[in-house]
All heavy atoms as TSV, in Angstrom:
chain	resi	resn	atom	element	x	y	z
A	1	MET	N	N	-60.067	-32.531	-38.924
A	1	MET	CA	C	-60.555	-33.657	-38.141
A	1	MET	C	C	-61.797	-33.209	-37.373
A	1	MET	O	O	-61.860	-32.101	-36.832
A	1	MET	CB	C	-59.470	-34.048	-37.146
A	1	MET	CG	C	-59.639	-35.429	-36.609
A	1	MET	SD	S	-58.141	-36.082	-35.942
A	1	MET	CE	C	-58.503	-35.972	-34.225
A	2	GLY	N	N	-62.773	-34.127	-37.312
A	2	GLY	CA	C	-63.997	-33.778	-36.620
A	2	GLY	C	C	-63.881	-33.739	-35.133
A	2	GLY	O	O	-62.924	-34.228	-34.519
A	3	VAL	N	N	-64.816	-33.100	-34.495
A	3	VAL	CA	C	-64.829	-32.990	-33.045
A	3	VAL	C	C	-65.299	-34.388	-32.495
A	3	VAL	O	O	-66.335	-34.861	-32.873
A	3	VAL	CB	C	-65.786	-31.881	-32.566
A	3	VAL	CG1	C	-65.895	-31.869	-31.080
A	3	VAL	CG2	C	-65.364	-30.534	-33.115
A	4	THR	N	N	-64.540	-34.888	-31.521
A	4	THR	CA	C	-64.943	-36.183	-30.982
A	4	THR	C	C	-65.580	-35.908	-29.609
A	4	THR	O	O	-65.135	-35.050	-28.850
A	4	THR	CB	C	-63.714	-37.061	-30.778
A	4	THR	OG1	O	-62.760	-36.425	-29.895
A	4	THR	CG2	C	-63.069	-37.373	-32.087
A	5	ARG	N	N	-66.580	-36.663	-29.318
A	5	ARG	CA	C	-67.239	-36.524	-28.024
A	5	ARG	C	C	-66.427	-37.314	-26.977
A	5	ARG	O	O	-65.820	-38.315	-27.221
A	5	ARG	CB	C	-68.639	-37.163	-28.043
A	5	ARG	CG	C	-69.566	-36.331	-28.889
A	5	ARG	CD	C	-70.991	-36.729	-28.596
A	5	ARG	NE	N	-71.323	-36.665	-27.208
A	5	ARG	CZ	C	-72.474	-37.081	-26.657
A	5	ARG	NH1	N	-73.393	-37.648	-27.435
A	5	ARG	NH2	N	-72.704	-36.969	-25.415
A	6	LEU	N	N	-66.414	-36.754	-25.770
A	6	LEU	CA	C	-65.735	-37.425	-24.674
A	6	LEU	C	C	-66.526	-38.654	-24.293
A	6	LEU	O	O	-67.760	-38.657	-24.314
A	6	LEU	CB	C	-65.619	-36.514	-23.452
A	6	LEU	CG	C	-64.672	-35.338	-23.558
A	6	LEU	CD1	C	-64.834	-34.449	-22.324
A	6	LEU	CD2	C	-63.280	-35.820	-23.632
A	7	LYS	N	N	-65.856	-39.690	-23.941
A	7	LYS	CA	C	-66.546	-40.898	-23.431
A	7	LYS	C	C	-67.098	-40.541	-22.071
A	7	LYS	O	O	-66.681	-39.584	-21.404
A	7	LYS	CB	C	-65.587	-42.063	-23.329
A	7	LYS	CG	C	-65.155	-42.543	-24.670
A	7	LYS	CD	C	-64.337	-43.808	-24.651
A	7	LYS	CE	C	-64.105	-44.308	-26.046
A	7	LYS	NZ	N	-63.105	-45.341	-26.056
A	8	ARG	N	N	-68.069	-41.335	-21.627
A	8	ARG	CA	C	-68.796	-41.068	-20.348
A	8	ARG	C	C	-67.818	-40.901	-19.187
A	8	ARG	O	O	-67.915	-39.995	-18.382
A	8	ARG	CB	C	-69.801	-42.163	-20.081
A	8	ARG	CG	C	-70.581	-41.867	-18.815
A	8	ARG	CD	C	-71.667	-42.907	-18.624
A	8	ARG	NE	N	-72.703	-42.767	-19.626
A	8	ARG	CZ	C	-73.489	-43.779	-20.036
A	8	ARG	NH1	N	-73.375	-44.919	-19.488
A	8	ARG	NH2	N	-74.403	-43.578	-20.964
A	9	LYS	N	N	-66.830	-41.828	-19.138
A	9	LYS	CA	C	-65.883	-41.774	-17.990
A	9	LYS	C	C	-65.088	-40.442	-18.016
A	9	LYS	O	O	-64.856	-39.849	-16.937
A	9	LYS	CB	C	-64.900	-42.947	-18.155
A	9	LYS	CG	C	-63.856	-43.044	-17.029
A	9	LYS	CD	C	-62.983	-44.236	-17.177
A	9	LYS	CE	C	-62.024	-44.024	-18.366
A	9	LYS	NZ	N	-61.055	-45.086	-18.420
A	10	ASP	N	N	-64.668	-39.993	-19.208
A	10	ASP	CA	C	-63.893	-38.768	-19.302
A	10	ASP	C	C	-64.780	-37.561	-18.946
A	10	ASP	O	O	-64.320	-36.589	-18.356
A	10	ASP	CB	C	-63.319	-38.651	-20.705
A	10	ASP	CG	C	-62.258	-39.688	-20.993
A	10	ASP	OD1	O	-61.594	-40.156	-20.005
A	10	ASP	OD2	O	-62.093	-40.120	-22.150
A	11	ARG	N	N	-66.038	-37.565	-19.426
A	11	ARG	CA	C	-66.926	-36.468	-19.098
A	11	ARG	C	C	-67.093	-36.353	-17.579
A	11	ARG	O	O	-67.062	-35.280	-16.990
A	11	ARG	CB	C	-68.282	-36.662	-19.718
A	11	ARG	CG	C	-68.347	-36.306	-21.180
A	11	ARG	CD	C	-69.780	-36.047	-21.621
A	11	ARG	NE	N	-70.684	-37.096	-21.168
A	11	ARG	CZ	C	-71.158	-38.035	-22.018
A	11	ARG	NH1	N	-70.822	-38.111	-23.295
A	11	ARG	NH2	N	-72.008	-38.967	-21.536
A	12	ARG	N	N	-67.232	-37.532	-16.930
A	12	ARG	CA	C	-67.411	-37.545	-15.473
A	12	ARG	C	C	-66.129	-37.000	-14.809
A	12	ARG	O	O	-66.230	-36.202	-13.829
A	12	ARG	CB	C	-67.743	-38.975	-15.006
A	12	ARG	CG	C	-67.938	-39.045	-13.538
A	12	ARG	CD	C	-68.147	-40.454	-13.012
A	12	ARG	NE	N	-68.282	-40.462	-11.589
A	12	ARG	CZ	C	-67.246	-40.384	-10.746
A	12	ARG	NH1	N	-66.045	-40.256	-11.224
A	12	ARG	NH2	N	-67.423	-40.416	-9.447
A	13	ASN	N	N	-64.957	-37.488	-15.215
A	13	ASN	CA	C	-63.716	-37.019	-14.640
A	13	ASN	C	C	-63.573	-35.492	-14.762
A	13	ASN	O	O	-63.100	-34.862	-13.837
A	13	ASN	CB	C	-62.556	-37.704	-15.275
A	13	ASN	CG	C	-62.422	-39.140	-14.851
A	13	ASN	OD1	O	-63.079	-39.596	-13.882
A	13	ASN	ND2	N	-61.693	-39.927	-15.579
A	14	LYS	N	N	-64.009	-34.968	-15.878
A	14	LYS	CA	C	-63.900	-33.538	-16.144
A	14	LYS	C	C	-64.745	-32.792	-15.141
A	14	LYS	O	O	-64.297	-31.837	-14.502
A	14	LYS	CB	C	-64.347	-33.233	-17.554
A	14	LYS	CG	C	-64.340	-31.780	-17.945
A	14	LYS	CD	C	-64.833	-31.589	-19.342
A	14	LYS	CE	C	-65.130	-30.178	-19.656
A	14	LYS	NZ	N	-65.823	-30.030	-20.945
A	15	THR	N	N	-65.980	-33.239	-14.952
A	15	THR	CA	C	-66.841	-32.470	-14.044
A	15	THR	C	C	-66.457	-32.674	-12.606
A	15	THR	O	O	-66.457	-31.732	-11.775
A	15	THR	CB	C	-68.330	-32.895	-14.236
A	15	THR	OG1	O	-68.396	-34.270	-14.049
A	15	THR	CG2	C	-68.857	-32.536	-15.586
A	16	VAL	N	N	-66.020	-33.871	-12.226
A	16	VAL	CA	C	-65.596	-34.136	-10.835
A	16	VAL	C	C	-64.391	-33.302	-10.517
A	16	VAL	O	O	-64.340	-32.703	-9.441
A	16	VAL	CB	C	-65.327	-35.663	-10.617
A	16	VAL	CG1	C	-64.613	-35.843	-9.321
A	16	VAL	CG2	C	-66.627	-36.456	-10.664
A	17	SER	N	N	-63.427	-33.206	-11.399
A	17	SER	CA	C	-62.244	-32.435	-11.097
A	17	SER	C	C	-62.559	-30.967	-10.998
A	17	SER	O	O	-62.012	-30.275	-10.096
A	17	SER	CB	C	-61.147	-32.681	-12.166
A	17	SER	OG	O	-61.593	-32.162	-13.372
A	18	ARG	N	N	-63.496	-30.451	-11.776
A	18	ARG	CA	C	-63.890	-29.078	-11.694
A	18	ARG	C	C	-64.519	-28.796	-10.341
A	18	ARG	O	O	-64.198	-27.777	-9.708
A	18	ARG	CB	C	-64.852	-28.724	-12.861
A	18	ARG	CG	C	-65.312	-27.281	-12.872
A	18	ARG	CD	C	-66.174	-26.984	-14.038
A	18	ARG	NE	N	-67.242	-27.891	-14.247
A	18	ARG	CZ	C	-68.404	-27.845	-13.589
A	18	ARG	NH1	N	-68.627	-26.960	-12.662
A	18	ARG	NH2	N	-69.363	-28.740	-13.831
A	19	VAL	N	N	-65.387	-29.695	-9.884
A	19	VAL	CA	C	-66.068	-29.515	-8.592
A	19	VAL	C	C	-65.038	-29.587	-7.482
A	19	VAL	O	O	-65.139	-28.802	-6.460
A	19	VAL	CB	C	-67.186	-30.552	-8.434
A	19	VAL	CG1	C	-67.710	-30.599	-7.015
A	19	VAL	CG2	C	-68.295	-30.298	-9.440
A	20	GLU	N	N	-64.074	-30.518	-7.564
A	20	GLU	CA	C	-63.050	-30.610	-6.530
A	20	GLU	C	C	-62.247	-29.297	-6.436
A	20	GLU	O	O	-61.955	-28.863	-5.340
A	20	GLU	CB	C	-62.122	-31.777	-6.814
A	20	GLU	CG	C	-62.744	-33.135	-6.441
A	20	GLU	CD	C	-61.817	-34.286	-6.759
A	20	GLU	OE1	O	-60.761	-34.080	-7.342
A	20	GLU	OE2	O	-62.203	-35.397	-6.379
A	21	VAL	N	N	-61.875	-28.780	-7.539
A	21	VAL	CA	C	-61.076	-27.532	-7.521
A	21	VAL	C	C	-61.873	-26.432	-6.896
A	21	VAL	O	O	-61.362	-25.662	-6.065
A	21	VAL	CB	C	-60.647	-27.155	-8.966
A	21	VAL	CG1	C	-60.120	-25.715	-9.059
A	21	VAL	CG2	C	-59.611	-28.111	-9.528
A	22	GLN	N	N	-63.150	-26.324	-7.199
A	22	GLN	CA	C	-64.009	-25.296	-6.656
A	22	GLN	C	C	-64.084	-25.495	-5.116
A	22	GLN	O	O	-64.024	-24.532	-4.345
A	22	GLN	CB	C	-65.427	-25.380	-7.257
A	22	GLN	CG	C	-66.362	-24.378	-6.812
A	22	GLN	CD	C	-67.724	-24.479	-7.458
A	22	GLN	OE1	O	-68.005	-25.527	-8.027
A	22	GLN	NE2	N	-68.540	-23.520	-7.345
A	23	PHE	N	N	-64.226	-26.721	-4.656
A	23	PHE	CA	C	-64.327	-27.018	-3.226
A	23	PHE	C	C	-63.041	-26.620	-2.524
A	23	PHE	O	O	-63.117	-25.977	-1.486
A	23	PHE	CB	C	-64.567	-28.525	-3.052
A	23	PHE	CG	C	-64.574	-28.956	-1.597
A	23	PHE	CD1	C	-65.619	-28.679	-0.770
A	23	PHE	CD2	C	-63.504	-29.669	-1.142
A	23	PHE	CE1	C	-65.608	-29.064	0.561
A	23	PHE	CE2	C	-63.481	-30.081	0.189
A	23	PHE	CZ	C	-64.557	-29.765	1.038
A	24	LEU	N	N	-61.910	-26.916	-3.087
A	24	LEU	CA	C	-60.642	-26.560	-2.509
A	24	LEU	C	C	-60.448	-25.058	-2.416
A	24	LEU	O	O	-59.976	-24.530	-1.397
A	24	LEU	CB	C	-59.480	-27.216	-3.219
A	24	LEU	CG	C	-59.393	-28.693	-3.143
A	24	LEU	CD1	C	-58.298	-29.259	-4.083
A	24	LEU	CD2	C	-59.089	-29.134	-1.710
A	25	LYS	N	N	-60.897	-24.366	-3.463
A	25	LYS	CA	C	-60.767	-22.879	-3.414
A	25	LYS	C	C	-61.619	-22.301	-2.350
A	25	LYS	O	O	-61.205	-21.401	-1.560
A	25	LYS	CB	C	-61.213	-22.295	-4.759
A	25	LYS	CG	C	-60.207	-22.381	-5.822
A	25	LYS	CD	C	-60.760	-21.691	-7.091
A	25	LYS	CE	C	-59.766	-21.820	-8.240
A	25	LYS	NZ	N	-60.333	-21.310	-9.494
A	26	LEU	N	N	-62.836	-22.816	-2.130
A	26	LEU	CA	C	-63.693	-22.283	-1.097
A	26	LEU	C	C	-63.106	-22.573	0.272
A	26	LEU	O	O	-63.236	-21.739	1.179
A	26	LEU	CB	C	-65.063	-22.975	-1.152
A	26	LEU	CG	C	-66.004	-22.517	-2.326
A	26	LEU	CD1	C	-67.227	-23.368	-2.338
A	26	LEU	CD2	C	-66.338	-21.067	-2.116
A	27	GLY	N	N	-62.479	-23.683	0.491
A	27	GLY	CA	C	-61.948	-24.048	1.796
A	27	GLY	C	C	-60.702	-23.353	2.154
A	27	GLY	O	O	-60.333	-23.287	3.339
A	28	ARG	N	N	-59.976	-22.814	1.201
A	28	ARG	CA	C	-58.614	-22.304	1.484
A	28	ARG	C	C	-58.541	-20.794	1.567
A	28	ARG	O	O	-57.499	-20.283	1.904
A	28	ARG	CB	C	-57.659	-22.779	0.353
A	28	ARG	CG	C	-57.367	-24.227	0.485
A	28	ARG	CD	C	-56.284	-24.604	-0.454
A	28	ARG	NE	N	-56.042	-26.056	-0.408
A	28	ARG	CZ	C	-55.231	-26.656	-1.170
A	28	ARG	NH1	N	-54.607	-26.069	-2.128
A	28	ARG	NH2	N	-55.039	-27.989	-1.066
A	29	ASN	N	N	-59.591	-20.072	1.236
A	29	ASN	CA	C	-59.414	-18.642	1.140
A	29	ASN	C	C	-59.789	-17.947	2.416
A	29	ASN	O	O	-60.166	-16.793	2.429
A	29	ASN	CB	C	-60.256	-18.057	-0.045
A	29	ASN	CG	C	-61.744	-18.158	0.252
A	29	ASN	OD1	O	-62.163	-18.798	1.215
A	29	ASN	ND2	N	-62.509	-17.518	-0.544
A	30	ILE	N	N	-59.657	-18.617	3.575
A	30	ILE	CA	C	-60.046	-18.014	4.835
A	30	ILE	C	C	-58.733	-17.603	5.558
A	30	ILE	O	O	-57.959	-18.473	5.982
A	30	ILE	CB	C	-60.814	-19.021	5.704
A	30	ILE	CG1	C	-62.055	-19.456	4.968
A	30	ILE	CG2	C	-61.192	-18.334	6.986
A	30	ILE	CD1	C	-62.750	-20.620	5.622
A	31	GLU	N	N	-58.473	-16.328	5.619
A	31	GLU	CA	C	-57.322	-15.821	6.343
A	31	GLU	C	C	-57.766	-14.681	7.258
A	31	GLU	O	O	-58.547	-13.832	6.835
A	31	GLU	CB	C	-56.221	-15.334	5.359
A	31	GLU	CG	C	-55.726	-16.384	4.413
A	31	GLU	CD	C	-54.838	-15.768	3.326
A	31	GLU	OE1	O	-54.380	-14.624	3.522
A	31	GLU	OE2	O	-54.615	-16.438	2.338
A	32	LEU	N	N	-57.268	-14.635	8.449
A	32	LEU	CA	C	-57.691	-13.572	9.384
A	32	LEU	C	C	-57.244	-12.228	8.841
A	32	LEU	O	O	-56.084	-12.068	8.427
A	32	LEU	CB	C	-57.111	-13.840	10.745
A	32	LEU	CG	C	-57.683	-15.020	11.490
A	32	LEU	CD1	C	-56.945	-15.267	12.777
A	32	LEU	CD2	C	-59.167	-14.873	11.688
A	33	GLY	N	N	-58.162	-11.257	8.817
A	33	GLY	CA	C	-57.834	-9.895	8.462
A	33	GLY	C	C	-57.545	-9.681	7.003
A	33	GLY	O	O	-57.073	-8.663	6.649
A	34	SER	N	N	-57.829	-10.661	6.153
A	34	SER	CA	C	-57.567	-10.435	4.745
A	34	SER	C	C	-58.827	-10.140	4.007
A	34	SER	O	O	-59.965	-10.355	4.487
A	34	SER	CB	C	-56.919	-11.695	4.154
A	34	SER	OG	O	-57.874	-12.554	3.612
A	35	ARG	N	N	-58.708	-9.606	2.776
A	35	ARG	CA	C	-59.913	-9.289	2.048
A	35	ARG	C	C	-60.554	-10.518	1.435
A	35	ARG	O	O	-61.626	-10.434	0.873
A	35	ARG	CB	C	-59.528	-8.319	0.901
A	35	ARG	CG	C	-59.203	-6.948	1.453
A	35	ARG	CD	C	-58.686	-6.053	0.351
A	35	ARG	NE	N	-59.416	-6.227	-0.890
A	35	ARG	CZ	C	-59.631	-5.274	-1.799
A	35	ARG	NH1	N	-59.154	-4.109	-1.604
A	35	ARG	NH2	N	-60.233	-5.553	-2.926
A	36	SER	N	N	-59.889	-11.642	1.535
A	36	SER	CA	C	-60.424	-12.856	0.986
A	36	SER	C	C	-61.302	-13.651	1.929
A	36	SER	O	O	-61.505	-14.828	1.770
A	36	SER	CB	C	-59.318	-13.733	0.404
A	36	SER	OG	O	-58.505	-14.188	1.475
A	37	GLN	N	N	-61.735	-13.001	3.045
A	37	GLN	CA	C	-62.585	-13.682	3.958
A	37	GLN	C	C	-63.869	-14.099	3.292
A	37	GLN	O	O	-64.355	-13.438	2.370
A	37	GLN	CB	C	-62.918	-12.874	5.209
A	37	GLN	CG	C	-61.796	-12.901	6.254
A	37	GLN	CD	C	-62.246	-12.150	7.485
A	37	GLN	OE1	O	-62.836	-11.137	7.376
A	37	GLN	NE2	N	-61.948	-12.703	8.622
A	38	MET	N	N	-64.470	-15.206	3.825
A	38	MET	CA	C	-65.695	-15.647	3.240
A	38	MET	C	C	-66.821	-14.681	3.548
A	38	MET	O	O	-66.879	-14.133	4.641
A	38	MET	CB	C	-66.082	-17.076	3.749
A	38	MET	CG	C	-64.965	-18.038	3.489
A	38	MET	SD	S	-65.586	-19.684	3.706
A	38	MET	CE	C	-66.177	-20.020	2.104
A	39	PRO	N	N	-67.753	-14.518	2.593
A	39	PRO	CA	C	-68.886	-13.612	2.857
A	39	PRO	C	C	-69.776	-14.193	3.995
A	39	PRO	O	O	-69.836	-15.393	4.226
A	39	PRO	CB	C	-69.638	-13.603	1.561
A	39	PRO	CG	C	-68.972	-14.538	0.623
A	39	PRO	CD	C	-67.732	-15.045	1.276
A	40	LYS	N	N	-70.418	-13.288	4.722
A	40	LYS	CA	C	-71.251	-13.679	5.881
A	40	LYS	C	C	-72.422	-14.562	5.448
A	40	LYS	O	O	-72.913	-15.401	6.207
A	40	LYS	CB	C	-71.796	-12.420	6.559
A	40	LYS	CG	C	-70.764	-11.507	7.061
A	40	LYS	CD	C	-70.171	-12.010	8.385
A	40	LYS	CE	C	-69.216	-11.029	8.989
A	40	LYS	NZ	N	-67.921	-11.557	9.273
A	41	LYS	N	N	-72.880	-14.381	4.230
A	41	LYS	CA	C	-74.048	-15.126	3.754
A	41	LYS	C	C	-73.641	-16.491	3.107
A	41	LYS	O	O	-74.498	-17.208	2.624
A	41	LYS	CB	C	-74.813	-14.335	2.697
A	41	LYS	CG	C	-75.415	-13.067	3.278
A	41	LYS	CD	C	-76.167	-12.258	2.247
A	41	LYS	CE	C	-76.684	-10.967	2.776
A	41	LYS	NZ	N	-77.289	-10.115	1.742
A	42	SER	N	N	-72.364	-16.776	3.102
A	42	SER	CA	C	-71.905	-18.005	2.471
A	42	SER	C	C	-72.507	-19.250	3.177
A	42	SER	O	O	-72.624	-19.272	4.395
A	42	SER	CB	C	-70.347	-18.071	2.519
A	42	SER	OG	O	-69.914	-19.360	2.247
A	43	GLN	N	N	-72.808	-20.293	2.406
A	43	GLN	CA	C	-73.373	-21.482	2.988
A	43	GLN	C	C	-72.402	-22.149	3.932
A	43	GLN	O	O	-72.764	-22.741	4.944
A	43	GLN	CB	C	-73.796	-22.419	1.856
A	43	GLN	CG	C	-74.604	-23.626	2.360
A	43	GLN	CD	C	-75.925	-23.209	2.991
A	43	GLN	OE1	O	-76.650	-22.436	2.462
A	43	GLN	NE2	N	-76.199	-23.779	4.164
A	44	ILE	N	N	-71.097	-22.110	3.624
A	44	ILE	CA	C	-70.085	-22.730	4.454
A	44	ILE	C	C	-70.065	-22.029	5.816
A	44	ILE	O	O	-69.941	-22.725	6.856
A	44	ILE	CB	C	-68.718	-22.722	3.775
A	44	ILE	CG1	C	-68.772	-23.536	2.515
A	44	ILE	CG2	C	-67.612	-23.146	4.730
A	44	ILE	CD1	C	-67.508	-23.525	1.691
A	45	VAL	N	N	-70.161	-20.747	5.868
A	45	VAL	CA	C	-70.175	-19.995	7.116
A	45	VAL	C	C	-71.400	-20.397	7.960
A	45	VAL	O	O	-71.284	-20.636	9.154
A	45	VAL	CB	C	-70.149	-18.472	6.844
A	45	VAL	CG1	C	-70.333	-17.702	8.148
A	45	VAL	CG2	C	-68.799	-18.109	6.237
A	46	LYS	N	N	-72.561	-20.473	7.285
A	46	LYS	CA	C	-73.811	-20.900	7.992
A	46	LYS	C	C	-73.650	-22.300	8.553
A	46	LYS	O	O	-74.025	-22.554	9.676
A	46	LYS	CB	C	-74.983	-20.810	7.028
A	46	LYS	CG	C	-75.340	-19.399	6.600
A	46	LYS	CD	C	-76.473	-19.464	5.574
A	46	LYS	CE	C	-76.764	-18.070	5.013
A	46	LYS	NZ	N	-77.781	-18.135	3.982
A	47	ASN	N	N	-73.082	-23.225	7.754
A	47	ASN	CA	C	-72.916	-24.583	8.217
A	47	ASN	C	C	-71.987	-24.623	9.422
A	47	ASN	O	O	-72.228	-25.371	10.416
A	47	ASN	CB	C	-72.322	-25.431	7.071
A	47	ASN	CG	C	-73.322	-25.680	5.972
A	47	ASN	OD1	O	-74.486	-25.330	6.091
A	47	ASN	ND2	N	-72.833	-26.203	4.838
A	48	ASP	N	N	-70.887	-23.857	9.414
A	48	ASP	CA	C	-69.934	-23.839	10.528
A	48	ASP	C	C	-70.634	-23.351	11.779
A	48	ASP	O	O	-70.417	-23.893	12.866
A	48	ASP	CB	C	-68.729	-22.943	10.186
A	48	ASP	CG	C	-67.802	-23.610	9.244
A	48	ASP	OD1	O	-67.865	-24.836	9.057
A	48	ASP	OD2	O	-66.914	-22.909	8.686
A	49	GLU	N	N	-71.468	-22.330	11.666
A	49	GLU	CA	C	-72.181	-21.781	12.845
A	49	GLU	C	C	-73.067	-22.916	13.473
A	49	GLU	O	O	-73.080	-23.073	14.670
A	49	GLU	CB	C	-73.017	-20.624	12.475
A	49	GLU	CG	C	-72.204	-19.337	12.151
A	49	GLU	CD	C	-73.116	-18.206	11.721
A	49	GLU	OE1	O	-74.347	-18.327	11.731
A	49	GLU	OE2	O	-72.530	-17.159	11.345
A	50	ILE	N	N	-73.788	-23.634	12.600
A	50	ILE	CA	C	-74.682	-24.644	13.105
A	50	ILE	C	C	-73.874	-25.753	13.768
A	50	ILE	O	O	-74.222	-26.266	14.857
A	50	ILE	CB	C	-75.533	-25.185	11.947
A	50	ILE	CG1	C	-76.497	-24.103	11.466
A	50	ILE	CG2	C	-76.326	-26.405	12.393
A	50	ILE	CD1	C	-77.267	-24.430	10.180
A	51	LEU	N	N	-72.803	-26.208	13.122
A	51	LEU	CA	C	-71.929	-27.240	13.698
A	51	LEU	C	C	-71.333	-26.799	15.029
A	51	LEU	O	O	-71.283	-27.631	15.990
A	51	LEU	CB	C	-70.866	-27.620	12.697
A	51	LEU	CG	C	-71.309	-28.375	11.431
A	51	LEU	CD1	C	-70.193	-28.570	10.470
A	51	LEU	CD2	C	-71.901	-29.741	11.822
A	52	ASN	N	N	-70.894	-25.569	15.125
A	52	ASN	CA	C	-70.314	-25.114	16.399
A	52	ASN	C	C	-71.372	-25.071	17.483
A	52	ASN	O	O	-71.093	-25.438	18.636
A	52	ASN	CB	C	-69.728	-23.707	16.202
A	52	ASN	CG	C	-68.460	-23.752	15.339
A	52	ASN	OD1	O	-67.831	-24.774	15.233
A	52	ASN	ND2	N	-68.129	-22.618	14.721
A	53	ALA	N	N	-72.598	-24.657	17.111
A	53	ALA	CA	C	-73.674	-24.646	18.098
A	53	ALA	C	C	-74.002	-26.023	18.617
A	53	ALA	O	O	-74.180	-26.251	19.821
A	53	ALA	CB	C	-74.935	-23.977	17.506
A	54	LEU	N	N	-74.066	-26.991	17.688
A	54	LEU	CA	C	-74.326	-28.401	18.078
A	54	LEU	C	C	-73.217	-28.926	18.958
A	54	LEU	O	O	-73.462	-29.696	19.902
A	54	LEU	CB	C	-74.524	-29.245	16.827
A	54	LEU	CG	C	-75.803	-28.991	16.060
A	54	LEU	CD1	C	-75.794	-29.762	14.721
A	54	LEU	CD2	C	-77.005	-29.293	16.832
A	55	ALA	N	N	-71.983	-28.602	18.588
A	55	ALA	CA	C	-70.826	-29.108	19.404
A	55	ALA	C	C	-70.889	-28.520	20.807
A	55	ALA	O	O	-70.596	-29.222	21.787
A	55	ALA	CB	C	-69.555	-28.701	18.698
A	56	ASN	N	N	-71.252	-27.273	20.948
A	56	ASN	CA	C	-71.377	-26.652	22.285
A	56	ASN	C	C	-72.511	-27.301	23.113
A	56	ASN	O	O	-72.386	-27.486	24.314
A	56	ASN	CB	C	-71.573	-25.139	22.178
A	56	ASN	CG	C	-70.345	-24.441	21.717
A	56	ASN	OD1	O	-69.236	-24.961	21.866
A	56	ASN	ND2	N	-70.479	-23.309	21.122
A	57	GLU	N	N	-73.605	-27.633	22.444
A	57	GLU	CA	C	-74.735	-28.260	23.175
A	57	GLU	C	C	-74.320	-29.631	23.627
A	57	GLU	O	O	-74.751	-30.081	24.698
A	57	GLU	CB	C	-75.942	-28.389	22.232
A	57	GLU	CG	C	-76.655	-27.066	22.010
A	57	GLU	CD	C	-77.777	-27.221	21.006
A	57	GLU	OE1	O	-78.214	-28.374	20.749
A	57	GLU	OE2	O	-78.252	-26.200	20.493
A	58	ALA	N	N	-73.509	-30.326	22.845
A	58	ALA	CA	C	-73.129	-31.708	23.199
A	58	ALA	C	C	-72.207	-31.747	24.382
A	58	ALA	O	O	-72.082	-32.779	25.063
A	58	ALA	CB	C	-72.443	-32.386	22.008
A	59	LYS	N	N	-71.529	-30.658	24.690
A	59	LYS	CA	C	-70.556	-30.612	25.784
A	59	LYS	C	C	-71.235	-30.566	27.120
A	59	LYS	O	O	-72.300	-30.173	27.330
A	59	LYS	CB	C	-69.621	-29.450	25.682
A	59	LYS	CG	C	-68.638	-29.591	24.548
A	59	LYS	CD	C	-67.678	-28.442	24.496
A	59	LYS	CE	C	-66.678	-28.639	23.373
A	59	LYS	NZ	N	-65.804	-27.511	23.206
């Protein structure tokens, strides 16, 4: 049987679910004192620093 192409909706669902899984993995691997801490250069760490600074200024 020949290879069938995914319909547009199915292709979108495939990519969206892959991105969601990646997002959840990034958000969950933060544990104090563990080797799975986020790297210092990670964009999420940089974003958190900026958000914390803005929150402190707003107080």
